[in-house]
C-alpha positions, 0 to 999 in steps of 0.5 A: 680444371682438366686439360683436353689435348690431342695426341699427335704422332711425331713420325707420321703427323696425324692425330692418334687420339684425344686425351684429358689430363688433370693438369698441363702435361710436361714434355717428359710425361709418360702415359698409356694410349688407348691401345695400352702402349706406354709412350713418353711425350716428345713435346707439348704445343699450346696454341692460341685460343680462337677469337672470343674463346678462352680455351687454347688447343693443346697438342702432345707429340709422341713417338709410338713404337707400333 
């Protein structure tokens, strides 16, 4: 089962992009953004699912250089 996550900017706060991972990303995961920039996850937040739903929102916070 793949994990759909929102990539968030740690310095400014708004979302950067949506990304799908093969499994739950670790807080030290390294990956490439759509822009080609390589980033490392600062933290991973898993929220509570909405009532009646099974999918929990996942946010991966990164600090892009550019």
